ZAROLUM-514290 format. One line per 2 residues: number of its first residue (from 1); their letters; for each residue z, x, y of C-alpha. Coordinates in steps of 0.02 Angstrom, whole numbers. Each point is the difference from the previous one (the first is absolute). Layout:
# residues N
NUM = a = Z,X,Y  ...
//
This chain:
# residues 142
1 = xx = 596,-309,-949  -184,6,-48
3 = xx = -62,-106,143  103,99,126
5 = xx = -73,162,-67  -178,-68,3
7 = xx = 24,-60,179  75,168,50
9 = xx = -143,98,-79  -134,-109,79
11 = xx = 83,4,172  14,189,-16
13 = xx = -185,17,-37  -48,-118,142
15 = xx = 117,86,123  -70,170,-46
17 = xx = -179,-62,22  46,-79,167
19 = xx = 85,157,66  -118,133,-67
21 = xx = -169,-85,-7  25,-134,135
23 = xx = -78,-125,-120  56,-90,-156
25 = xx = -103,-24,-157  -21,-188,10
27 = xx = -59,-11,-181  165,76,-53
29 = xx = 93,-128,107  -99,-143,-78
31 = xx = 37,70,-174  186,6,43
33 = xx = -9,-180,63  -88,-56,-160
35 = xx = 127,90,-109  145,-74,101
37 = xx = -71,-175,-19  -22,23,-187
39 = xx = 175,71,-18  81,-139,101
41 = xx = -107,-129,-90  71,51,-168
43 = xx = 178,26,61  106,-151,-48
45 = xx = 112,-7,154  -140,12,129
47 = xx = -3,-136,131  -179,-32,55
49 = xx = 53,-53,175  94,163,27
51 = xx = -152,102,-54  -119,-101,110
53 = xx = 113,4,152  35,185,-26
55 = xx = -186,35,-3  -21,-108,156
57 = xx = 96,133,98  -142,120,-39
59 = xx = -129,-132,42  81,-23,170
61 = xx = -15,188,27  -185,-10,-44
63 = xx = -23,-140,128  93,104,129
65 = xx = -114,147,-39  -155,-106,23
67 = xx = 60,-78,164  61,166,70
69 = xx = -165,86,-41  92,104,-131
71 = xx = 139,67,110  95,-38,-160
73 = xx = -84,70,-154  -90,-127,-107
75 = xx = 45,94,-159  185,-10,48
77 = xx = -14,-188,-16  -74,15,-174
79 = xx = 140,118,-51  125,-129,64
81 = xx = -87,-132,-107  39,115,-147
83 = xx = 182,25,53  16,-186,33
85 = xx = -51,-39,-178  123,126,-67
87 = xx = 147,-34,118  -21,-182,44
89 = xx = 14,-77,173  169,63,59
91 = xx = -18,171,-79  -167,24,85
93 = xx = 65,-61,168  146,122,-14
95 = xx = -121,140,-46  -113,-42,147
97 = xx = 142,-5,127  76,163,-64
99 = xx = -172,81,10  -31,-66,175
101 = xx = 172,59,56  -29,176,-63
103 = xx = -175,7,74  65,-59,170
105 = xx = 133,137,-1  -136,127,-44
107 = xx = -113,-67,138  140,20,128
109 = xx = 24,179,-62  -186,37,17
111 = xx = -6,-70,176  164,73,65
113 = xx = 7,168,-87  -177,43,-53
115 = xx = -76,-78,158  -130,-97,-97
117 = xx = -94,-145,76  41,-181,-45
119 = xx = -174,-4,-75  42,138,-125
121 = xx = -25,-61,-178  106,45,-150
123 = xx = 10,-56,-181  110,-152,-35
125 = xx = 16,5,-189  112,156,-6
127 = xx = 129,-106,92  -24,-136,-130
129 = xx = 32,126,-138  160,62,84
131 = xx = 53,-180,27  -33,-44,-182
133 = xx = 107,147,-58  138,-61,116
135 = xx = -27,-177,-65  25,62,-178
137 = xx = 151,105,49  81,-156,73
139 = xx = -24,-92,-165  -156,-94,51
141 = xx = 102,-113,114  -74,-155,-79
//
């Protein structure tokens, strides 16, 4: 329960920063990553491959941000490194796809109802927070 609560609190802080300030305190993200690595390092049932592959999901988002000239937020990738460490590979993939699904629905709403341009930017991490809460409500699914 402790790691779920820590992940929830950190995702809440990052989502709030993303929505309200349009930037994320990267030092706080790095601190969360360091804490997650320490926690998983001392946890007896941690599989190193699952932690590394989970974090690789975030690394792939960072690469996508770099190659897309930050059409995807760079900090989002670092947050997904954190969630990858905490959730492992499949948990992080599920979180990412739930987040993407919700953000696509919201983008369609913005375009169709609010008449926003396709270039309109909005925060992604609030969708990750909602997805994580759904993930927890469904029992973690992994």
